[in-house]
Structure formats: structure tokens, C-alpha cells
VMD Tcl script that draws the C-alpha trace (Angstrom):
set ca {
  {-13.38 14.85 -2.25}
  {-13.62 11.09 -1.74}
  {-10.72 9.49 -0.12}
  {-11.72 5.88 -0.16}
  {-14.46 3.42 -1.35}
  {-15.33 -0.10 -0.45}
  {-18.07 -2.64 -1.02}
  {-19.66 -4.11 2.07}
  {-22.08 -7.04 2.96}
  {-21.73 -9.11 -0.22}
  {-21.47 -6.10 -2.39}
  {-24.93 -5.04 -1.32}
  {-23.71 -1.81 0.39}
  {-20.99 0.71 -0.37}
  {-18.81 2.75 2.05}
  {-17.09 6.12 1.18}
  {-14.93 8.52 3.16}
  {-14.11 12.11 2.27}
  {-14.85 15.78 3.04}
  {-16.16 18.95 1.49}
  {-12.91 20.91 1.51}
  {-14.28 24.45 0.89}
  {-16.71 24.12 3.83}
  {-14.37 23.26 6.54}
  {-16.40 20.35 7.70}
  {-14.91 17.35 9.46}
  {-14.17 14.24 7.23}
  {-17.06 11.73 7.29}
  {-17.73 8.04 6.32}
  {-21.10 7.31 4.72}
  {-22.78 3.98 4.04}
  {-25.37 3.46 1.26}
  {-27.62 0.66 0.12}
  {-26.66 0.00 -3.58}
  {-30.22 -1.16 -4.73}
  {-32.31 1.67 -3.10}
  {-29.69 4.47 -2.95}
  {-30.71 4.94 0.60}
  {-28.15 6.40 3.05}
  {-27.87 3.82 5.96}
  {-25.41 5.55 8.38}
  {-22.84 8.32 8.63}
  {-19.95 8.94 11.03}
  {-17.29 11.51 11.55}
  {-14.05 9.87 10.40}
  {-11.15 10.29 8.01}
  {-10.33 6.61 7.06}
  {-11.70 3.23 7.40}
  {-11.17 -0.43 6.72}
  {-13.41 -3.47 6.44}
  {-12.74 -7.03 7.26}
  {-14.01 -9.98 5.17}
  {-16.71 -10.76 7.69}
  {-17.92 -7.23 7.60}
  {-16.32 -5.79 10.77}
  {-15.53 -2.09 10.36}
  {-12.69 0.01 11.76}
  {-12.78 3.82 11.36}
  {-11.08 6.79 12.95}
  {-11.69 10.30 13.91}
  {-9.24 12.85 15.36}
  {-9.39 11.26 18.79}
  {-9.93 7.48 18.52}
  {-10.30 4.38 16.34}
  {-13.59 2.61 16.68}
  {-14.07 -1.05 15.73}
  {-17.49 -2.38 15.05}
  {-18.49 -6.01 14.45}
  {-20.38 -7.28 11.45}
  {-23.93 -6.00 11.15}
  {-25.80 -4.94 13.28}
  {-22.55 -2.99 13.88}
  {-22.07 -2.95 17.52}
  {-18.98 -1.06 18.73}
  {-16.66 -3.68 20.29}
  {-13.27 -1.64 20.82}
  {-12.08 1.87 20.97}
  {-8.48 2.57 20.56}
  {-6.47 5.81 21.02}
  {-5.49 7.71 17.71}
  {-2.00 9.01 18.58}
  {0.81 10.75 17.00}
  {0.25 12.55 13.64}
  {-3.23 11.19 13.26}
  {-4.27 7.74 11.67}
  {-3.66 7.67 7.82}
  {-4.42 3.99 7.23}
  {-6.00 0.87 8.80}
  {-5.89 -2.79 7.91}
  {-7.31 -5.98 9.49}
  {-5.24 -9.26 9.41}
  {-6.59 -12.22 7.63}
  {-7.91 -13.75 10.80}
  {-9.36 -10.43 11.89}
  {-7.67 -10.64 15.25}
  {-5.11 -7.86 14.53}
  {-5.69 -4.28 13.44}
  {-2.69 -2.51 11.91}
  {-2.63 1.37 12.26}
  {-0.48 3.78 10.22}
  {0.12 7.31 10.94}
  {1.79 6.95 14.36}
  {4.85 8.80 13.20}
  {7.36 6.42 11.87}
  {5.76 3.36 13.25}
  {3.04 0.96 12.48}
  {1.06 -0.33 15.53}
  {-0.56 -3.73 15.62}
  {-3.39 -4.05 17.95}
  {-4.66 -7.39 19.39}
  {-8.48 -6.63 19.28}
  {-8.82 -8.95 22.34}
  {-6.37 -7.20 24.55}
  {-4.43 -3.99 25.41}
  {-1.93 -2.43 24.87}
  {-0.75 -2.70 21.23}
  {0.45 -6.30 20.47}
  {3.52 -4.99 18.52}
  {5.00 -1.78 17.18}
  {7.12 -1.88 13.92}
  {9.42 0.93 13.51}
  {9.94 2.03 9.87}
  {13.63 3.10 10.16}
  {13.81 3.96 6.47}
  {10.31 5.23 5.58}
  {9.88 8.57 7.42}
  {6.24 8.79 8.29}
  {4.11 5.78 7.68}
  {1.17 6.66 5.38}
  {-0.73 3.33 4.88}
  {-0.49 -0.40 5.75}
  {-1.81 -3.61 4.17}
  {-1.55 -7.32 5.19}
  {-0.42 -10.11 2.84}
  {-2.42 -13.30 2.94}
  {0.53 -15.01 4.65}
  {0.46 -12.49 7.59}
  {3.29 -10.23 6.63}
  {2.71 -6.59 6.94}
  {3.57 -3.94 4.21}
  {3.71 -0.16 4.81}
  {4.01 2.92 2.69}
  {5.94 6.03 3.87}
  {7.49 9.27 2.77}
  {10.50 7.54 1.34}
  {9.41 4.24 0.06}
  {7.51 0.88 0.78}
  {8.76 -1.84 3.29}
  {7.65 -5.15 4.41}
  {7.95 -6.76 7.96}
  {8.18 -10.37 8.55}
  {6.37 -11.84 11.52}
  {9.62 -11.65 13.47}
  {9.71 -8.01 13.01}
  {12.59 -7.96 10.41}
  {12.23 -5.03 8.05}
  {12.81 -5.36 4.29}
  {12.85 -2.37 1.95}
  {10.87 -3.13 -1.19}
  {11.29 0.15 -3.02}
  {12.90 3.54 -2.51}
  {11.14 6.61 -3.91}
  {12.81 9.82 -4.98}
  {9.72 11.45 -6.39}
  {6.08 11.40 -5.19}
  {5.84 9.15 -2.16}
  {3.22 6.35 -2.08}
  {0.14 7.11 -0.22}
  {-2.14 4.06 -0.70}
  {-1.39 0.33 -0.70}
  {-3.50 -2.66 -2.05}
  {-2.24 -6.18 -2.03}
  {-3.20 -8.84 -4.61}
  {-5.41 -11.65 -3.37}
  {-2.64 -14.18 -3.81}
  {0.01 -11.96 -2.12}
  {2.26 -11.95 -5.06}
  {2.09 -8.29 -5.94}
  {1.51 -4.95 -4.25}
  {-0.05 -1.81 -5.79}
  {0.54 1.74 -4.74}
  {-0.50 5.12 -5.75}
  {0.83 8.61 -4.73}
  {0.09 12.23 -5.09}
  {1.50 12.17 -8.66}
  {-1.54 10.03 -9.62}
  {0.68 7.14 -11.05}
  {-0.19 3.61 -10.16}
  {2.78 1.29 -9.41}
  {2.77 -2.46 -9.19}
  {5.47 -4.34 -7.36}
  {6.39 -8.05 -7.17}
  {6.79 -9.38 -3.68}
  {9.22 -12.29 -3.00}
  {7.67 -15.31 -1.34}
  {8.09 -15.79 2.37}
  {11.14 -17.71 3.25}
  {10.31 -20.78 5.35}
}
mol new
graphics top color blue
foreach p $ca { graphics top sphere $p radius 0.5 }
foreach p [lrange $ca 0 end-1] q [lrange $ca 1 end] { graphics top cylinder $p $q radius 0.2 }
display resetview
């Protein structure tokens, strides 16, 4: 099964992550050239994210690896803790990497320093399953019981409670006005997001 897809390098390449469930093999991330169909690389990993400039972050069971834009030199390795990494997201300026799956928290790593720059506790979400940045720098997160948003100050706002299938994947609209989510029930939901208060 395929868990995620993304275009890379000006839409000349495509990345996919997934696993062959009936063979018991570890999940992998594969990169292809779209013109030739040639496989360019393969790594063990369960999820990934890519920044606008082409930097790549991906995770296996033990660590998160961050590579810069091609040629793809590894520049950071971060620990994968808690329940395992479920989601990753770069901030707009690419200096912060948000990590979902650390129990009921989302960790924000400053890629130029250690330890995590900040940890946001999702008091009403249960386990955090995915994260996404809005263009204005606010962070959104999906968990077992809903979707929330954190201001830069760390204040938490609940966007939506869920009584049915919890959201698993988040995508923000380019202008930051809306948020799309999808869960195990295969329904796609779109949410309006209030502008940031100045």
C-alpha cells in the first residue's frame, strides 16, 4: 500500500512511501524520475515531508533524517521517540521541523540546534497523528479526538471535535484559509480557519 506521494525538484521527480503488507517488510520511501521512470533512490522509512527548496525529512523506527536539497547530503539526524513518528512538516522558512507521533505532543525542532525548540502538548487530541504549518507560521495538528491549532505563543485552539473516524492526514491550502483532513472512513473534510489575530 502507498501511504504518501509528493512531487520533487520542480515536478521532475516523484516520491512515494509505503509497504508490502503481506510480506512483512519494513516501509520504504522510493524516488523516481518522471520522464524516464528510473528509480533514483530507496530508503527505509515510514513517512516523509519535503520543503519548497527540496530538502527532505524522513523517518524509520529509530531516527528522523534530514537531507538538504540535491545532491541530498544528510545534515541532521533526530531521535524518533514515543509511539513512532506519524507525520512531519517543514515551516515556511525551513528552519523548523514539526514532528507528530510523540504521544500527545508535537515537537518542533530547530534544525540549527538541539534539543527541540518547543513542544506543544495537545491536551484535547489524544495521540497526535499529523502536523501541518500554515503560511503565517501557526501549526495545526490532527489527533484521535479532533484537530487543533497552536499560535506562535503556544496557545491551543480546538478547530473541530470528532466523534467518528479520527483525522489522520492534514493538508493546508496555500493561502492558509482552509485545512483539509482525511481519516480511516475515507471521507475528505475541509475546514475554514480564522485569520490570525494581530
